[in-house]
C-alpha positions in Angstrom: -21.1 -13.2 -5.5 -19.1 -13.1 -2.3 -21.2 -14.4 0.6 -20.7 -16.3 3.8 -21.0 -20.0 3.2 -23.0 -20.6 6.4 -25.6 -17.8 6.4 -26.0 -16.4 2.9 -25.3 -12.9 4.3 -22.7 -10.6 2.7 -19.1 -11.4 3.4 -17.9 -8.9 6.1 -14.4 -7.5 5.4 -12.5 -5.4 7.9 -10.1 -3.1 6.0 -7.5 -1.5 8.2 -5.9 1.7 7.1 -8.8 2.1 4.6 -8.6 5.9 4.6 -5.1 5.9 3.2 -3.9 5.9 -0.4 -4.0 2.2 -1.3 -6.6 1.2 1.3 -9.1 3.7 0.2 -8.7 2.8 -3.4 -9.3 -0.9 -2.5 -12.5 0.1 -0.6 -13.7 2.3 -3.5 -13.0 -0.5 -5.9 -14.6 -3.5 -4.1 -17.7 -1.4 -3.3 -17.9 0.0 -6.8 -19.9 -1.2 -9.8 -17.0 -3.5 -10.9 -16.6 -5.0 -7.4 -17.3 -8.6 -6.4 -20.9 -7.9 -5.3 -22.3 -9.1 -2.0 -19.8 -7.8 0.5 -19.8 -5.4 3.4 -16.7 -3.3 4.3 -15.8 -1.8 7.6 -12.8 0.6 7.5 -10.7 0.9 10.6 -8.4 3.9 10.5 -6.7 6.0 13.2 -6.8 9.0 10.8 -3.1 10.0 11.3 -1.6 12.6 8.9 -1.8 10.2 5.9 -5.4 9.0 6.6 -8.0 11.3 4.9 -11.7 10.8 5.4 -12.3 12.5 2.0 -10.8 9.5 0.3 -13.9 7.6 1.2 -16.5 10.1 0.2 -17.3 8.1 -2.9 -18.6 5.1 -0.9 -19.7 6.8 2.3 -23.4 6.3 1.4 -23.0 2.7 0.2 -25.2 0.4 2.3 -22.3 -2.0 2.7 -19.9 0.6 4.1 -19.1 1.6 7.7 -16.3 3.4 9.3 -14.6 3.1 12.7 -12.0 5.6 13.9 -9.5 3.7 16.1 -6.0 2.3 16.7 -5.0 -1.1 15.5 -2.9 -1.4 18.7 -6.1 -1.4 20.8 -6.7 -5.0 21.8 -10.3 -4.5 23.0 -11.3 -2.7 19.8 -9.5 -5.4 17.7 -11.3 -8.2 19.5 -14.7 -6.5 19.1 -14.2 -5.9 15.3 -12.8 -9.4 14.6 -15.8 -11.0 16.2 -18.0 -9.1 13.7 -16.1 -9.9 10.5 -15.2 -12.8 8.3 -12.1 -11.5 6.6 -9.4 -8.9 7.1 -7.4 -6.9 4.5 -4.7 -5.2 6.6 -3.2 -2.1 5.0 -2.6 0.0 8.1 1.0 0.9 8.5 3.6 3.7 8.9 5.1 3.6 5.5 7.4 6.6 4.8 11.1 5.6 4.8 12.4 9.1 5.5 10.2 9.4 8.6 11.4 6.0 9.8 15.0 7.1 9.5 14.3 10.2 11.7 12.6 8.0 14.3 11.6 4.3 14.1 9.6 3.9 17.3 6.2 4.6 15.8 7.0 2.3 12.9 7.7 -0.6 15.4 4.5 0.2 17.3 2.2 0.4 14.4 3.7 -2.1 12.0 4.8 -4.8 14.5 2.7 -4.4 17.6 -0.4 -3.3 15.6 -0.1 -6.3 13.3 0.3 -8.7 16.2 -2.7 -7.2 18.0 -4.9 -7.6 14.9 -3.8 -11.1 14.0 -4.0 -12.4 17.5 -7.5 -11.1 17.7 -8.3 -12.6 14.3 -7.1 -16.0 15.5 -9.1 -15.9 18.7 -12.3 -14.7 16.9 -12.0 -17.4 14.2 -11.6 -15.0 11.3 -11.6 -17.0 8.1 -9.0 -15.1 6.0 -6.3 -12.5 6.9 -4.6 -10.8 4.0 -1.5 -8.9 5.1 -0.3 -6.2 2.8 3.5 -5.8 2.8 6.2 -4.4 0.5 9.1 -5.4 -1.7 11.4 -3.4 0.5 11.5 -6.3 3.0 13.9 -8.1 0.6 16.5 -5.4 0.7 18.3 -4.4 -2.4 19.1 -6.4 -5.5 21.7 -5.5 -8.2 20.3 -7.8 -10.9 17.5 -10.2 -11.4 14.3 -10.3 -9.4 13.2 -11.7 -6.0 11.0 -14.7 -5.8 8.9 -15.1 -2.7 11.3 -17.7 -1.3 14.2 -15.2 -1.0 15.4 -14.4 2.5 14.3 -11.1 4.0 17.1 -8.5 4.3 15.5 -5.1 5.1 17.7 -2.0 5.3 15.6 0.7 6.8 13.6 0.9 10.1 10.4 1.0 8.0 11.2 -2.1 6.0 12.5 -3.9 9.0 9.3 -3.3 10.8 7.3 -4.6 7.8 9.5 -7.7 7.6 8.8 -8.3 11.2 5.1 -8.0 10.7 5.2 -10.4 7.8 6.9 -13.0 10.0 4.4 -12.5 12.8 1.5 -12.9 10.4 2.9 -16.0 8.9 3.7 -17.5 12.3 0.0 -17.5 13.1 -0.7 -19.7 10.1 2.1 -22.1 11.0 1.3 -22.2 14.7 -2.5 -21.8 14.8 -3.6 -22.7 11.2 -5.0 -19.2 10.6 -5.5 -18.6 6.9 -2.9 -15.8 6.4 -2.0 -14.6 2.9 0.8 -12.0 2.5 1.3 -9.7 -0.5 4.5 -7.8 -1.3 4.1 -5.0 -3.8 6.4 -2.8 -5.6 6.2 1.1 -5.6 2.6 2.2 -6.0 1.4 5.4 -7.8 -1.9 7.0 -8.8 -4.4 9.5 -7.5 -5.1 10.2 -3.8 -1.4 9.5 -3.0 -0.3 11.6 0.0 2.2 14.2 -1.3 5.2 13.1 0.7 6.0 10.2 -1.7 8.1 10.9 -4.7 5.6 10.9 -7.6 2.9 13.1 -5.9 5.6 15.3 -4.2 7.3 15.9 -7.5 4.0 16.6 -9.4 2.7 19.0 -6.8 6.0 20.8 -6.5 6.2 21.2 -10.3 2.6 22.4 -10.6 3.6 25.1 -8.1 6.7 26.0 -10.0 9.0 24.7 -7.2 12.1 22.5 -7.4 12.1 18.8 -6.9 14.7 17.1 -4.7 16.5 14.2 -6.4 18.5 11.9 -4.1 22.1 11.2 -4.8 22.9 10.5 -8.5 19.3 9.6 -9.3 20.3 6.1 -10.2 18.1 4.2 -7.7 15.7 1.9 -9.6 12.1 1.1 -8.7 9.4 -1.0 -10.3 6.2 1.1 -10.6 2.7 -0.4 -9.9 -0.5 1.5 -10.5 -3.1 1.2 -7.7 -5.6 -0.3 -10.1 -3.3 -3.2 -10.7 -2.3 -3.5 -7.0 -6.0 -3.8 -6.0 -6.5 -6.3 -8.8 -3.7 -8.4 -7.3 -5.0 -8.1 -3.7 -8.4 -9.3 -4.7 -7.0 -12.3 -6.6 -5.0 -13.2 -3.4 -8.1 -12.6 -1.2 -10.4 -14.7 -3.3 -8.2 -17.3 -4.8 -4.9 -17.3 -2.9 -3.6 -20.1 -0.7 -3.3 -20.1 3.1 0.2 -19.5 4.4 1.5 -18.2 1.0 3.3 -15.0 0.0 2.6 -13.3 -3.4 4.7 -10.7 -5.0 2.7 -8.0 -6.9 4.6 -5.9 -9.4 3.9 -3.4 -12.2 6.5 -4.4 -14.7 7.9 -0.9 -15.3 11.4 -0.4 -13.8 12.8 3.1 -13.9 15.7 5.0 -12.4 14.6 7.9 -10.2 16.4 10.2 -12.8 14.4 8.7 -15.7 11.2 9.1 -13.6 12.0 12.7 -12.9 12.5 13.4 -16.6 9.1 12.0 -17.4 7.5 14.1 -14.6 9.2 17.2 -15.8 7.9 16.6 -19.3 4.4 15.9 -18.1 4.3 19.1 -16.1 6.0 21.3 -18.7 9.1 22.0 -16.6 12.8 21.9 -17.5 15.6 20.1 -15.7 18.0 23.0 -15.2 15.5 25.2 -13.3 13.4 22.5 -11.6 15.7 19.8 -10.3 17.8 20.1 -7.1 20.2 17.3 -6.3 20.2 16.5 -2.6 22.2 14.3 -0.2 21.3 10.7 -0.7 19.0 9.0 1.9 20.9 7.0 4.6 20.9 3.3 3.6 19.2 4.0 0.3 18.4 0.7 -1.4 19.8 0.8 -5.0 17.2 -1.4 -6.8 14.0 -3.3 -6.1 12.6 -5.9 -8.5 10.0 -8.6 -7.7 9.4 -11.8 -9.6 5.6 -12.1 -10.2 5.7 -15.6 -11.7 3.8 -17.1 -8.8 0.8 -14.8 -8.8 0.7 -14.8 -12.6 0.7 -18.6 -12.9 -1.4 -19.5 -9.9 -4.0 -16.6 -9.9 -3.8 -15.2 -13.4 -2.5 -11.8 -12.4 -1.2 -9.4 -15.2 -0.7 -5.7 -14.8 -3.1 -3.9 -17.1 -2.3 -0.2 -16.7 0.2 1.2 -19.2 2.7 3.3 -17.3 2.7 6.2 -19.7 -1.1 6.4 -19.6 -1.2 5.9 -15.8 1.3 8.6 -15.2 -0.5 11.0 -17.5 -3.8 10.3 -15.6 -2.0 10.8 -12.3 -0.6 14.2 -13.3 -4.0 15.3 -14.6 -5.7 14.3 -11.3 -3.3 16.4 -9.2 -3.7 19.3 -11.6 -7.5 19.1 -11.3 -7.6 18.4 -7.5 -5.6 21.1 -5.8 -8.3 21.4 -3.1 -7.4 17.8 -2.1 -3.6 18.2 -1.8 -2.9 21.8 -1.0 -4.1 21.6 2.6 -2.2 18.4 3.1 1.1 19.9 2.0 0.4 23.0 4.1 -0.2 20.9 7.3 2.8 18.7 6.6 5.0 21.6 5.5 6.1 19.7 2.4 
């Protein structure tokens, strides 16, 4: 049971970016039958291209759910909402690396200014806990081994630089003001309801439509894949059991080159390499490999990824095959 210690009422959680891929799955999970129980969730989302109200249909009638359409950069709105909530789980961000390369201004505005607006309002309102969701990309690229949370940040794209900046701003409010800030840094997520500009849903939907998939460079870039179920599990452990001022890496434990991943997706979609893969010019500043060390969250909080990658990928392909009505309009609007 998650209740306010002072009043016995439900713990009120503000979830920013809760209409997006990971945020909406977090909301569906915590308000679902396996959730923690006595909580109320308010989703704050600007409903940009990647925010989809349909992602929240499953919980829209839940008595503990409410939705506010708004901008995290709005200080008046942030102040009002913080005064009404006990905790914050902050997902809202611009997150697509390719878009940040084309133009980084919106990434700085949303990820840096937006995070500062929220966390300053949280401090002034006396919010009890602020969980800031970040990414392994803030560490840069690593040829071998894995990053512990103590490694220095060395971001290489405008997106990851903006996220690294937001991490430091968030943590500064713990060190300066004593605000209970907890930061998570996840590896690459995959699963259902993923906006089809990211590699796995883009490749799946292209292949289901008989189109080619674009493989960057030599396909040798390596990523660790984390199912959204496991990511949400890790976030909840950090929210409920984590320590103030700490950073926790959350990984999935499945490292694959993009070429290997492409082969698995081709197999799952019944396509062949020669007719379905198009090599394209590599992304500018493309990090070669990401790998996070999850020892801290495992030993301190008991985190273990549970979703087998083969099963998770098969479930993801099946979801996109069965839910064309969800993704086809998104691809048409975004001209993907």
